C-alpha positions, 0 to 999 in steps of 0.5 A, a space after each residue: 106697636 102700641 105700648 101697653 099701659 102697665 097700671 092705670 090709676 085705678 089699678 094703682 091704688 086698689 090692687 094688693 101690695 103683693 100683686 103691685 110688687 109682682 107687676 112693677 118688677 116684672 115690668 121693670 126686668 122686661 123693659 129696664 124702664 126706670 122712670 116708670 118703676 120710680 114713678 109707681 113706687 112714688 105713687 105708692 108712697 102717697 097711696 100709704 100716706 093716704 091709706 091704711 095699707 102698708 107700702 113702706 119700703 115696697 121693693 126696697 131691693 129693686 130700688 136700691 138696685 136701681 140707684 146704686 147700680 144704674 148710670 145716673 140719670 136726670 130721672 134718678 136725680 130728680 126723684 132720689 129724695 123720695 127714697 132716702 129712707 131706703 139707705 143707711 147714712 153711708 149709702 146716701 153719701 155715696 148715691 149723692 156723690 154719684 148723682 151730684 158729682 160736681 156738686 159735691 166737689 164744689 161743696 167740699 172745696 168750699 169747706 176746704 177753703 173755708 178751713 184753710 183761709 177763714 177758720 184756721 187763721 181766726 183759731 190762731 187769733 184767739 190764742 194770742 
């Protein structure tokens, strides 16, 4: 069975926001394809920058659901920076920890070691 193309380039840059939201949402819930959904929404961010139409925070609830509830994947790690403004600072921190657990662990350990072996001993020298 040949896979049907959801949106071609012309449609992506000419259809109204309401129509695009409806098609992208419907496609996501039918297929569960996070990659296509995220790539379409990035293309709409480009369309917003190039045109006069408002595509800010398009399908915000769906993006938040994908990033906060889906299993962390290479695709989510690759594209998450394009959606930073969709999250408050606390959620962004949680999302970063979910997507990059080893990187976060190493950064926290490095900070802890710096404080323990460099910052604190140097602070003691200043007082003497």
